[in-house]
N, C-alpha and C positions, 0 to 999 in steps of 0.2 A: 312217135319216136323222138320228137323234139324234147319230150320230157327226160330222156336219158341224158341229154346234155346238161340240162338244168339240174336234174337230181345229182349227177356226177360232180357238179360244182358245189351243191349244197353239203355233201357228205364230208368234205374236207379231206385233208391229205391221208387220214387213216381209214376212211370209210370205203364202202363198196355199194355199188348198185347192181341189183340182179333183176334182169328183165326176162320174162318168160312168155312163150306162146307155144301153142300146139301145131301151128301152121309153119311147114318148112319154108314156103315162100316168104313169109312175113319175117322169120328168123333171119333168112339170107339177106333180105333188105336191111333189117336192123344191124346185122353184122358189118355190112358195108357201111352204114351210117356211123357206127362206132369206129370203124377203121378210118373212114374219111375224116372224122371229127377228132381222131386221136384221143378217144375217151378210154384211157387206160383203166379207170376204176369201175368199168361196166363189164359184167359177166352176163352172157346170154345163154339160156337154157331152154331146151325143149321139155315142156311140163304140161300135164293135163290138170287143169284147175280142179276137176272133180275127181281126180285120183292122184293128187300132187305127192311127189316124192321130196318135197322141200321139208326141211326140218322145222317142226312145231316151235313157237316162240322164239324165232330166230331173226326177226326184222323189227327195226324200230318204227318203219312206216311200211304200210301196205298201201299202194295207190292203184286203184282199179278204175281204168278209163273206158267208158262207154261199153261195159260188159253186162251190167245188170239187166237192163231191158231187153237187148237183143238176144241174150241167152235164155232168158225167161226162167231162170233157176235161182232167184234172189236168195232164198232162204239157205240154200246149199252153199252159194258163193259167199255169203257173210259168214256162215260157220267156218268155211275154209280160211277166209281172210283173218278172222279173230283167232283162229288156231295158230295162224303163221306169226302174228304180231306179239312181240315181247310184253310182259307187264310194263305199264307206263307207255306203251306204244300207241300209234294213231293208225286208223284205217280210214282212207279218203276215197269217197265214192265220187268220181268226177264224171259228170254226165247226169243222165235222167233216170229216175225211177217212175214207174207209172203211178198216177194218182191212186191212192188207196192200197198200194203194195205194202204188204206186212212182212217184216223180217224178224227172225228169231235170234236172239243173241244170249249167251250165257251170262245171267245177271251176276253170278259170282265174279267172273273175269271183268265185266264191266265195272263193277264197283269196287271190289277188293284189289284187283290188279290195275285199277284205274286206266282202263283202256279208253281211247277217244275215238268215237265215231263222227266223221266229218262229212257232210254232204257239200258238194261244191257244184255249181252249175257253170256253164260256159255262156257265151253270146251276150255278155254285157258290152256296153259301148267301149269300155276301157280295154277289155281283153280282145274285142274284135279289132281295135286300132293296133294293139300290141302284136297280134297274129299277122296282120296285113304287113306291118313293119318288118317282122321277121321273115315273112315270105318275100318281101321286096329286097331284103338285105342280100340275098344270094348266098346265104350261109350253107344252104343245102339244095341240091338239084332236085326239088319237089317233083318235077315232071316225070322223074323215074318211078315214082309211086303210082302213077296213072298208068295201069297196065291195060285197060280196056276203055272204049269210047262207044257209046250207044245213043241212039235217039230216043225220044220219049216212048215210042212204040216197043223198043227193046228193053225197057226197064223191068217189066213184069217177068219176061223170060230170063233176064240176068238174075233176079232174086229167086225165081223158081229152080233154076239150074246153074249156079255159079260156077265158072271154069275153075279148075283147081289152081291156075296161076293168077287168080284175081287178087289184087292188092286193093286198088281204088279204081272206080270207073267214073269217068266224065260223062255227064248227061247233057246232050245237045238237043234243044227244042227243034 
């Protein structure tokens, strides 16, 4: 959600940020984040990535965070992301792809429409320091995102049958 603030600053006075999720609990938390931060240029929509109702070629930037590996449908996701980005636009994959993962992209769009596909990873020393500083700043009550607490023995059960209201879980050894 922190990217909503950053992206809303980047788009300038005439731009717009559209955030989507299929999960009602995540959208509710994002809406509160947007309201608390007075992020007027952010619109939040419930949308299914695999059956999106978003207009094709309507975004300058498509920023996919931590979605490729967990959902396990990388090729379908890339197809959706490249369909949503405008000619000359950029698709950023933030987070990991599994080693050896293969994605298919429309070569015509990549070449003639000059799409940019950018991979970005996290957890560099610089980004960890920036994240810790942001957390310590108190700019957002992050503790509200932790909806569940489990011990190590409870992790398997949490993943096997996650509660509907799960946003984030803190794991305590």
